[in-house]
N, C-alpha and C positions, 0 to 999 in steps of 0.2 A: 652302317648304312645311313643313319640320320645325319651323321657328321658329313658324309659325302654329299648328301642332298643339300645341306646348308651351304657348303662351300660352292657347289655347282650353281645353286640359285643366286648366290651373291656374285659369282662370276658372270652369270647371264645378265644380271642387273648392270654390272660395270660395263660389260660389252654393249648393252643396249644404249647406254648413255653416249658412247662414242661412235657407234656404227649405224644405228637405226634412226630414221627421221621421227621426230616427236610431234611436230606440228606442221601444218600447211597453211601458208598465207599466199594464195594464188600459186605462182610457180616456185616460191621460196619454201623449201622444206628443210629446216635446220635439224641437226641431230640435237640430243639433249645438251651436249657440251656447249654448242653455239647458241642454244635457245635460252638457257636460264641458269642462274647460279644455283638454284635449288637442285638441278640435276647434277651439277658438279659436286655439291655437298653430298648428294646421295651416292655418287661414285666413290668419294672419299670414305664415307661410312661403310660402303660395301667392301672396299679393300681392307679397312680396319677390322671388319667382321671376319673376313677370311684369316687375317693375321691372328686375331684373338682365338679363333677356333684351332688354328695350328698350334698355338701355345697352350691349349687346354683351358682357356679362360672363357668358359661357356656362358657365364652370366654377363660378362662384359660384351661378348658376342651378341647375346640376345638384346642387350640395351642398344648396341650399335645397329643391329638389324631393325629394331623398332624406330630408331632415328632415321635410317634410310627409307623405311616404308612411309614414315610421316612426310619426309621431303617429297617423295614421289607422289603420294596421295594428294598433297597440297597442290602440286603442279598439274596433276591430272584433273582435279576439281576446278582449279582456277588457271586456265591457260594464260600465258603472258600476252600483253597487248603489243609487244615489240615497239613501244614508243609512239604508237599512232593514236593513243587515246587523249588527244588534246582538243579543246573546244567542242566536246561532245561527239567527236567523230568516232564511230564504232567500226572497226575493221574485223570481219569474220576470220577467226582462227580455228582451224579444225585439228582435232587430235589425230595423230597417225599411229602406226603400229608400235613405234618405239616406246611411247609412253605407256601403252597397254602391256607390252612385254615387261617393261620395268616394274609396273605395278604388280603384275602377277608373280614375277620372280622375287620381288621384295617381300611380298606377303608369304611366299613359300619359304624364303630364307628366315623370316621371322618365326614362322611356325616350327621349322626344323631346329633353329638355334634355341628357341624357347623349350622345346622338348629336351634338348641336350642339357640346358641349364637347370631344369626343374624335374629331371627324372630321379627316381629313387635310387639310392646307392645299392649296388648289388650286395647281397648277403655273402659273407665269407663262407667258404665250404665248411661243412660240419666235420669235426674231428672223427677220424675213423678208429674203430677198435681193433682193426686188423694190424698184425705186426708189419713193420717196415721191411721191404725187400732188401736183401743183403747187397 
């Protein structure tokens, strides 16, 4: 179940980068891919997280999920200025649903992949004293 949650959350992160608007600058509402390289890096890290989980490399997946979450967190905390911040000109940039969906899903992917990476190994079954069936 945890494995499926980690994969699904990473997939939601990846889809939010290309499908949902991240910022609003008047009528201009770019998706994460068009808005910032940080979102593109988060997309790459999310796809690599899914790949690492598929191959059972849970610690690598947790590290990649942490990287993706850091990229999204940075861009959520510091929206881009879209090149208009010259000569002291401040242009208001508002966050849209895409960056919040990406932030939530990246944190969920980090939580799930970390749980996979640091779970205790299951104990092998105890040997039985009953004779084996023929």
